[in-house]
C-alpha positions in Angstrom: 0.1 0.2 -0.2 1.6 3.3 -0.7 2.3 5.5 2.2 3.0 9.4 2.2 5.1 9.3 5.4 4.3 12.4 7.6 6.6 12.2 10.7 9.0 9.4 9.2 9.9 11.4 6.4 12.9 9.6 4.7 16.0 11.8 4.3 19.4 11.4 2.8 22.1 11.5 5.5 23.6 14.7 4.0 20.5 16.4 2.9 21.9 19.8 1.4 18.6 22.0 4.0 20.0 19.9 6.9 23.4 20.2 6.2 23.2 24.1 5.8 21.4 24.3 9.0 23.7 22.0 11.0 26.6 24.1 9.8 25.0 27.6 11.4 23.9 25.8 14.5 27.6 24.5 14.6 29.1 28.1 15.5 26.2 28.7 17.4 27.0 25.9 19.8 30.5 27.9 20.3 28.5 29.2 23.5 30.6 28.1 26.4 27.2 27.6 28.3 26.5 24.9 25.6 30.2 23.6 25.5 30.3 23.0 29.1 27.8 20.3 28.9 30.2 18.6 27.2 33.4 18.4 29.4 35.8 16.9 27.1 34.6 19.2 23.9 34.8 22.4 26.7 38.4 21.4 27.7 39.1 21.6 23.8 37.3 24.8 23.5 39.6 26.5 26.2 42.4 25.0 24.8 41.5 26.9 21.5 41.1 30.1 23.4 44.4 29.6 24.6 46.5 28.8 21.6 44.7 31.9 20.1 45.9 34.2 22.7 49.1 32.4 22.7 49.1 32.8 18.6 48.6 36.5 19.0 51.5 37.0 21.5 53.8 34.7 19.9 52.8 34.3 15.9 53.7 31.6 14.0 52.3 29.3 11.4 52.6 26.3 13.8 50.6 28.1 16.5 47.6 29.6 14.2 47.8 26.2 12.4 47.2 24.3 16.0 44.2 27.1 16.8 42.6 26.7 13.6 42.7 22.9 14.1 41.1 22.8 17.7 38.4 25.0 16.7 37.6 22.9 13.7 37.9 20.2 16.0 35.1 21.8 18.2 32.9 22.7 15.4 33.0 19.0 13.7 31.6 17.9 17.3 29.0 20.4 17.1 27.9 19.7 13.2 27.5 15.9 14.6 24.9 16.9 16.9 23.7 19.9 14.8 23.0 17.0 12.1 21.6 14.2 14.6 19.3 17.4 16.0 18.7 18.9 12.0 16.8 15.9 11.1 14.2 15.9 13.9 14.0 19.9 13.5 13.0 19.0 9.9 10.1 16.4 11.0 9.0 19.0 13.5 8.8 21.8 10.5 6.6 19.1 8.5 4.3 18.6 11.4 3.8 22.7 12.3 2.9 22.9 8.3 0.3 20.3 8.9 -1.2 21.8 12.2 -3.8 24.4 10.9 -6.0 26.4 13.3 -9.4 25.5 13.0 -12.7 25.9 14.4 -14.7 23.7 16.9 -18.5 23.3 16.9 -18.5 22.9 21.0 -21.9 21.7 22.8 -23.2 24.1 25.1 -25.0 22.5 28.6 -28.3 23.1 26.6 -27.0 21.1 23.6 -26.6 23.9 21.2 -23.5 24.5 19.2 -21.1 27.1 19.6 -18.5 27.7 17.2 -15.1 28.5 19.2 -11.4 28.5 17.8 -9.7 25.4 18.8 -7.4 27.1 20.5 -9.8 27.9 23.1 -11.0 24.3 24.3 -10.3 23.2 27.6 -10.2 19.5 29.1 -13.8 18.2 29.5 -15.4 20.1 26.6 -17.1 18.1 24.1 -17.4 19.2 20.2 -19.1 17.9 17.4 -17.4 16.4 14.5 -19.2 15.7 10.8 -17.6 14.4 7.6 -15.1 16.9 6.2 -14.5 18.6 9.8 -10.9 18.4 11.4 -10.7 17.0 14.2 -9.6 20.1 16.6 -7.9 18.6 19.3 -7.3 14.9 21.4 -10.3 13.3 22.9 -12.3 10.3 23.2 -15.4 9.3 21.0 -18.3 9.6 23.3 -21.2 9.1 20.9 -21.3 7.7 17.3 -18.8 5.9 14.7 -17.1 7.6 11.8 -14.3 6.9 9.2 -11.2 9.1 10.0 -7.7 10.3 8.0 -5.0 9.8 10.0 -2.4 10.3 7.3 -1.3 13.6 9.1 0.1 11.8 11.9 0.8 8.3 10.7 1.3 8.9 7.2 -0.7 6.0 6.6 -3.4 7.0 3.4 -5.7 4.4 4.6 -8.9 5.6 6.9 -9.9 3.9 10.0 -12.8 3.3 12.1 -13.1 5.2 15.3 -16.3 4.5 17.7 -17.7 5.1 21.4 -16.6 2.9 23.6 -13.9 0.1 23.6 -10.2 0.2 22.7 -10.7 2.4 19.3 -12.1 5.6 20.6 -9.5 7.9 20.9 -9.3 10.6 18.1 -5.9 12.9 17.7 -6.3 16.6 16.8 -5.5 17.7 13.5 -6.9 14.2 11.7 -10.2 14.5 9.8 -13.7 12.7 9.7 -14.3 11.5 6.4 -18.0 9.9 7.3 -20.6 10.0 9.5 -21.0 12.1 13.2 -18.9 12.0 16.3 -19.2 13.7 19.6 -15.6 14.1 21.0 -15.0 14.8 24.7 -11.8 16.5 24.7 -8.9 14.8 27.0 -6.0 17.3 26.2 -4.9 20.2 28.0 -4.2 23.4 25.8 -0.8 23.6 23.9 -0.4 19.8 25.1 -2.0 17.8 22.5 -0.4 15.1 20.7 0.4 16.9 17.9 2.6 19.3 20.4 4.3 16.5 22.1 5.3 14.9 18.9 7.0 18.3 17.7 8.7 18.5 20.8 9.8 14.8 20.9 11.1 14.7 17.5 12.6 18.2 17.9 14.7 16.7 20.7 13.7 19.6 22.9 12.6 17.3 25.5 15.5 14.9 25.2 17.1 14.1 28.2 20.4 12.3 29.0 20.2 8.6 29.7 21.9 7.2 32.7 24.3 5.4 30.5 25.2 8.6 28.6 25.6 10.1 32.0 27.7 7.5 33.3 30.1 7.7 29.9 30.1 11.3 30.3 31.5 10.7 33.8 34.1 8.6 32.8 34.9 10.7 29.8 35.4 13.8 32.3 37.6 11.3 34.6 39.9 10.3 31.6 40.2 14.4 30.8 40.9 15.3 34.7 43.8 12.2 34.5 45.5 13.8 31.7 45.5 17.0 32.6 48.5 16.8 35.1 50.1 14.2 33.1 50.5 16.9 30.5 50.9 19.9 32.8 53.9 18.3 34.3 55.6 18.0 31.1 56.8 21.5 31.1 58.5 21.5 34.4 59.8 18.3 33.3 61.1 19.4 30.3 62.7 22.5 31.9 64.4 20.0 34.4 65.8 18.2 31.0 66.9 21.0 29.5 64.2 21.0 27.0 61.7 23.2 25.8 57.9 22.3 25.6 55.9 25.4 25.0 52.3 25.7 25.5 50.6 25.4 22.2 52.2 21.8 22.1 50.9 21.3 25.6 47.6 21.9 24.8 47.7 20.3 21.5 49.0 17.1 23.0 46.3 17.2 25.6 43.6 17.7 23.2 45.0 14.7 21.1 45.1 12.2 24.5 41.9 13.2 25.9 39.2 11.1 24.3 37.6 13.9 22.1 36.5 11.2 19.3 33.7 9.7 21.5 33.2 12.8 23.4 32.5 14.9 20.2 30.2 11.8 18.8 28.3 10.4 22.2 25.2 13.4 21.9 24.8 12.7 18.0 24.4 9.0 19.0 21.9 9.1 21.2 20.1 11.6 19.2 20.4 9.5 16.0 19.0 6.3 17.7 15.4 8.2 18.5 15.3 9.6 15.1 16.0 6.1 13.6 12.6 5.2 15.2 11.2 8.4 14.0 11.7 7.0 10.9 9.7 3.8 11.6 7.1 5.9 12.7 7.6 5.4 16.7 7.8 8.0 19.2 10.1 7.7 22.1 8.8 9.7 24.9 12.5 9.6 26.7 16.2 8.6 25.1 15.9 6.1 28.3 13.1 4.4 26.9 15.6 3.7 23.6 18.3 2.8 25.5 16.4 0.5 27.8 15.1 -1.3 24.6 18.8 -2.0 23.6 18.9 -3.8 27.1 15.7 -5.8 27.3 15.8 -9.4 27.9 12.1 -10.8 28.0 9.7 -9.7 25.5 5.9 -9.7 25.7 4.0 -10.0 22.6 0.3 -10.7 21.8 -0.5 -13.5 19.8 -3.1 -12.1 17.4 -1.8 -9.5 14.8 1.9 -9.9 16.1 2.6 -13.9 16.1 -0.5 -14.8 14.0 -2.1 -13.0 11.1 -5.2 -12.5 13.3 -7.5 -14.0 11.0 -8.5 -17.9 11.3 -8.3 -19.2 7.7 -9.4 -22.8 6.4 -6.5 -25.3 6.1 -8.1 -28.2 5.8 -11.4 -30.4 5.5 -11.4 -33.2 7.8 -14.7 -35.4 6.6 -16.0 -38.1 8.8 -19.0 -40.8 9.1 -17.6 -42.3 5.6 -18.0 -38.7 3.8 -15.5 -37.8 1.5 -13.2 -34.6 1.3 -15.0 -33.3 -1.8 -18.6 -33.5 -0.2 -17.8 -32.0 2.8 -16.1 -29.2 0.9 -19.1 -28.7 -1.3 -21.2 -28.3 1.7 -19.1 -25.9 3.4 -18.7 -23.7 0.5 -22.6 -23.4 0.2 -22.8 -22.6 3.7 -20.3 -19.9 3.3 -21.5 -18.3 0.2 -23.1 -15.3 2.3 -20.8 -15.2 5.0 -18.3 -11.9 4.6 -16.6 -13.2 7.5 -12.7 -13.7 6.7 -13.3 -16.9 8.0 -16.0 -17.3 5.5 -14.1 -16.3 2.7 -11.5 -18.2 3.7 -13.6 -21.9 3.1 -14.9 -20.7 -0.2 -11.4 -19.7 -1.4 -10.1 -23.4 -0.1 -12.7 -25.3 -1.6 -12.2 -23.5 -5.0 -8.4 -24.4 -4.8 -8.7 -27.9 -3.8 -11.9 -29.1 -6.1 -12.1 -26.5 -8.4 -15.5 -25.6 -6.9 -16.7 -22.0 -8.6 -19.8 -20.4 -9.7 -22.3 -21.8 -7.7 -25.6 -21.6 -8.3 -28.3 -21.7 -5.3 -31.6 -21.6 -7.2 -34.4 -19.2 -6.5 -35.8 -20.9 -3.6 -33.1 -20.4 -0.9 -32.3 -18.1 2.3 -29.2 -17.6 3.9 -28.9 -18.1 7.7 -26.9 -15.4 9.5 -24.7 -16.6 12.2 -25.8 -15.5 15.6 -24.6 -15.9 19.2 -27.6 -17.6 20.4 -27.4 -20.4 17.6 -23.6 -20.3 17.1 -24.2 -21.5 13.5 -24.7 -19.9 10.1 -26.0 -21.6 6.7 -28.1 -22.0 3.7 -31.6 -22.9 3.2 -32.0 -24.3 -0.3 -35.4 -26.0 -1.1 -35.7 -29.0 1.3 -31.6 -29.0 2.1 -30.6 -27.5 5.1 -26.7 -26.8 5.7 -25.3 -25.7 8.6 -21.9 -24.9 10.0 -20.6 -23.6 13.4 -19.6 -24.8 16.5 -19.3 -28.5 17.6 -21.7 -28.5 20.1 -23.9 -26.4 18.5 -24.4 -28.4 15.1 -24.3 -31.8 16.7 -27.6 -30.7 19.1 -28.9 -29.0 15.7 -28.4 -32.4 13.6 -29.9 -34.6 16.8 -33.2 -32.2 16.5 -33.0 -32.7 12.6 -33.5 -36.8 13.5 -29.7 -37.9 12.7 -26.8 -38.7 15.0 -22.8 -37.8 15.4 -20.4 -39.9 13.8 -18.4 -41.8 16.6 -15.2 -40.2 15.1 -16.3 -36.7 15.5 -15.1 -35.8 18.7 -11.9 -37.2 18.8 -11.3 -35.0 15.1 -12.5 -32.1 17.0 -10.7 -32.5 20.1 -7.5 -33.1 17.8 -8.0 -29.9 15.7 -8.6 -28.1 19.2 -5.0 -29.5 20.7 -3.3 -28.3 17.7 -4.1 -24.8 18.1 -7.0 -24.5 15.4 -10.9 -24.0 15.6 -12.9 -26.6 14.7 -16.0 -25.8 12.4 -18.5 -28.8 12.2 -20.5 -28.7 9.0 -24.3 -30.6 8.6 -26.4 -31.5 5.9 -29.5 -31.8 7.4 -29.2 -34.6 10.1 -26.2 -35.8 8.5 -22.9 -34.5 9.9 -19.9 -34.5 7.0 -17.2 -33.6 8.7 -15.2 -30.7 10.3 -13.4 -27.7 8.5 -10.4 -26.6 10.4 -9.5 -23.1 11.0 -6.2 -21.9 11.7 -4.8 -18.3 13.2 -2.0 -18.9 10.6 1.5 -17.7 12.0 3.2 -15.2 10.1 5.8 -16.3 7.7 9.4 -15.7 9.1 8.1 -14.9 12.4 10.0 -17.9 13.8 13.1 -16.9 12.3 13.1 -13.3 14.0 12.4 -15.7 17.3 15.3 -17.3 16.5 17.4 -13.8 16.1 16.4 -12.8 19.5 17.3 -16.1 21.2 20.7 -15.6 20.2 20.7 -12.1 21.4 19.6 -13.7 25.0 16.2 -12.3 24.5 13.3 -14.7 26.1 10.2 -14.2 24.2 6.6 -14.6 26.0 3.7 -15.2 23.7 0.3 -13.5 25.7 -3.2 -14.8 24.5 -6.6 -15.3 25.6 -6.7 -18.6 24.2 -7.0 -21.9 26.0 -4.0 -23.2 27.0 -4.2 -26.3 24.5 -4.3 -23.8 21.9 -1.9 -21.5 23.1 0.9 -24.0 23.7 0.4 -25.4 20.2 0.7 -21.8 18.4 3.6 -21.3 21.0 5.2 -24.4 19.3 4.9 -23.3 15.8 6.1 -19.9 16.3 9.3 -20.7 18.4 8.3 -18.5 21.3 10.2 -19.5 24.5 7.1 -19.6 26.8 3.3 -18.3 26.7 0.5 -16.8 29.0 -3.0 -18.4 28.0 -6.3 -16.9 29.1 -4.2 -13.5 29.9 -6.0 -11.0 32.0 -4.6 -7.5 33.0 -3.8 -8.8 36.6 -1.6 -11.8 34.8 0.2 -9.4 32.7 1.3 -7.2 35.5 2.0 -10.1 37.5 4.2 -11.7 35.0 6.0 -8.4 34.3 6.9 -7.9 38.2 8.2 -11.4 38.3 10.4 -10.9 35.4 11.6 -7.5 36.7 12.2 -9.1 40.2 14.4 -11.6 38.7 16.7 -8.7 37.0 15.1 -8.8 33.5 14.4 -5.7 31.5 10.9 -6.0 29.9 9.2 -4.7 27.1 5.7 -5.1 25.8 2.7 -3.9 23.8 -0.6 -2.9 24.1 -3.4 -0.7 23.0 -6.3 -0.8 25.3 -7.2 0.7 28.7 -6.4 -2.4 30.6 -3.2 -2.7 29.0 -2.4 0.6 30.7 -0.9 -0.9 34.3 1.3 -3.4 32.4 2.6 -0.8 29.8 3.5 1.6 32.7 5.2 -1.4 34.6 7.3 -2.3 31.5 10.3 -1.2 31.1 9.5 -0.4 27.3 5.6 0.1 27.0 4.7 0.6 23.3 1.4 1.7 22.6 -0.6 1.7 19.7 -1.7 5.0 18.1 -5.1 3.2 17.6 -5.5 2.7 21.3 -6.7 4.4 23.8 -5.3 7.8 25.4 -4.9 6.0 28.8 -2.3 3.2 26.8 -0.9 6.1 25.0 -0.2 8.0 28.4 0.9 4.9 30.0 3.5 3.8 27.8 6.9 5.4 27.0 6.8 4.7 22.9 4.0 5.2 20.8 3.8 3.6 17.3 1.7 5.3 14.9 1.4 2.5 12.7 0.0 0.4 15.2 1.8 -2.7 14.2 2.6 -4.8 17.1 5.3 -6.6 15.7 7.4 -3.5 15.3 8.5 -4.1 18.9 11.0 -6.4 17.7 12.3 -3.7 15.3 12.5 -1.3 18.6 14.8 -4.0 20.2 17.0 -3.8 17.0 17.3 -0.3 17.4 17.9 -0.1 20.7 20.7 -2.9 20.4 22.1 -0.7 17.2 22.1 2.1 19.6 24.1 0.4 22.3 26.7 -1.4 20.0 27.3 1.9 18.0 28.3 3.7 21.4 30.3 0.8 22.7 32.0 0.4 19.5 32.9 4.1 18.8 33.8 4.0 22.6 36.1 1.2 21.9 37.9 3.0 18.9 38.1 6.4 20.5 40.1 4.6 23.6 42.2 2.6 21.5 42.8 5.9 19.3 44.1 7.6 22.1 46.6 5.0 23.3 47.8 5.0 19.5 48.3 8.7 19.5 50.3 8.5 23.0 52.7 6.0 21.5 52.8 8.0 18.1 53.8 11.7 19.6 55.4 10.9 22.6 58.7 9.6 20.9 58.8 12.3 18.3 58.0 15.2 21.0 61.0 14.3 23.0 63.2 12.8 21.0 65.5 16.1 20.6 65.9 16.2 24.7 66.7 12.4 24.8 67.9 11.1 21.7 67.5 7.5 23.0 63.8 7.9 22.4 64.5 8.1 18.7 64.6 4.4 18.6 60.6 4.5 19.3 60.2 7.0 17.1 59.3 3.9 14.7 56.8 6.2 12.3 60.2 8.7 11.7 58.0 11.8 12.2 59.9 14.7 11.1 59.9 17.3 14.3 58.0 17.3 17.4 56.0 20.2 16.0 54.9 18.4 12.7 54.0 15.0 15.2 51.7 17.4 17.2 50.3 19.1 14.1 49.8 16.0 12.5 47.7 14.6 15.7 46.0 17.3 16.0 44.6 17.2 12.2 44.1 13.8 12.4 42.3 14.3 15.8 39.7 16.4 14.1 39.4 14.8 10.6 38.4 11.3 12.2 35.6 13.0 13.8 34.2 14.3 10.5 34.6 10.7 9.1 32.8 9.1 11.8 30.0 11.4 11.6 28.0 8.9 9.0 28.7 6.0 11.5 27.2 8.0 14.7 24.1 9.0 12.4 23.3 5.6 10.7 24.5 3.4 13.7 26.7 0.1 13.5 25.0 -2.5 11.4 22.8 -4.9 13.8 23.3 -8.4 13.4 21.9 -10.5 16.2 24.5 -12.0 18.3 25.6 -12.6 22.3 27.0 -9.9 24.2 30.4 -12.0 24.4 30.3 -12.2 20.4 29.6 -8.2 20.1 32.5 -7.3 22.4 34.9 -9.6 20.8 33.8 -8.3 17.4 34.4 -4.4 18.9 37.7 -5.2 20.2 38.7 -7.2 16.6 37.3 -4.4 14.5 37.0 -0.8 16.4 39.9 -1.6 18.6 42.4 -2.8 16.6 41.5 -0.4 13.8 41.3 2.5 16.5 45.0 1.3 17.4 46.3 1.2 13.4 44.5 4.2 11.8 46.4 6.7 14.1 49.6 5.4 13.0 48.6 5.3 9.4 46.6 8.8 9.5 49.4 10.7 11.4 52.4 9.7 9.1 50.5 10.6 6.2 49.8 14.1 7.3 53.3 14.3 8.3 54.5 13.3 4.9 52.2 16.1 3.6 53.2 18.5 5.6 56.8 17.8 4.8 56.3 17.7 1.1 54.6 21.0 0.7 57.5 22.8 2.5 56.0 23.7 6.0 58.1 21.6 7.9 
């Protein structure tokens, strides 16, 4: 189905509009009050000011080159963050254009209508919306049913049905009524509609640092503090050794040794993780929830619509009493001709596929018997012939009333079908029972492989269903889930989540109804469906605008990707710093201590060229890693041990090798151009 995405507008990584806006924002972020939030880059900014002052006092090519490249280091870090934020701001601008001021038809206490601006509506007001009206604010339908166009919110062009009562009564401000008349009770406070929240979230205005980011910030600050005295003491040490190390060299050395790479990209990684969710039409209410998704170890999934297709489909004709399969298929198809349910349509289709039964003529003397909760049957009366299909007990009772009896093997066939997780539908032609149609809630293609991937990552999957334990066990076995909760109630779900959390597990689940709200609030990652109630959306910490429960698996993968990306770049940054240390120090002190010349394995031209080459490499590597920080490290299902081994092998080893190569190449270029 064609979709015109609203929130999740696809943009290239280096979209010119975003890049130009981010370039301007990179300079704005030079404000010390902004830089102070990132201790590593704040040190670089202070170092830039120091070298700038020293360059004015004692101008030289070296001092000005160091100053310029230190400034570029800060700007490149700001650019990475601004580009991550810029994608959200561009999406927020798109949402603002969608949000238009409209009039509302507010109901007065005497039942009359009063036209008021939507901005004047208060929580608790009731408004009337008819075909063509834009719903003025978030609310719950308290009267009526209507077809609603939600493409402004979800990007999905197909209309949805909203009605009073149940779990599909919530409506969102800015969506459009396509048919009928509804009365809506406003549930949002002024300026706090779902659209306002969406704009703030995708723009990043409400994003707070996660505990993991805060801990990493503290680690980076600690490493910076450790290297400060190490570098400062080099000055008196050089004097003692009758050498010289000026301030410019010390600042350049400090910037190269502190973890500038991960310090520059840390914020961008977190923002980009939320942006990847937005691109999949999922709104995370906080960065904490995205990070928690990456640490989830238990996944609770509804059976219907997530693990299975949601509609029971005819899969087999099982004759009894000596009748053959074609005879059963013929009667079942005739009894289903007027049945517009997915189950009824599937019976007609299966009979066509198996026995080429099509183009049926029922004649003029006939009447269709609709299904009712009382009879639990439906069928066709055609002259003297009376066909029925329905629940086993109901059809057996009806057959006996017609003067027939149930075949001996019927109960065993019905029981076998039920134990297999399917629904048995018994078919009778008057007093004669012909057999059973097996209806299966089909497990989605490829879902077992997805669960195998999750198992590889150490994630336990639990299927939640209202089915009886026999049916639940059969579907759980076919789908490959680790466990199931049958005949689930809201209390059962909440108890299961608390039990898992008490065992030290982080839990994720989806839900759309008011009865899911307690469990969504308790779960570490609660994904509410946009089609669900406001109570569910308020309780969850994510909202899936597409209302696709299967997306919970994608959310976990995005969370994993965020953590893997952060871990990979942290590994690279630390290895990078170690390599730069061993590359620079021998060249820096070779003149004072000739014996150290043996350690200058790269043969760098001079102490100043070594420092300048390292500073230039330090700045350029940030630019080179921006795409990786924004796109994320490619996710591959694996255990934590495998991921750690991969990080060390690729990003650890790469972080050690690249500085030696890069610094040497830059040193050769500086020497070849005659600058040194």
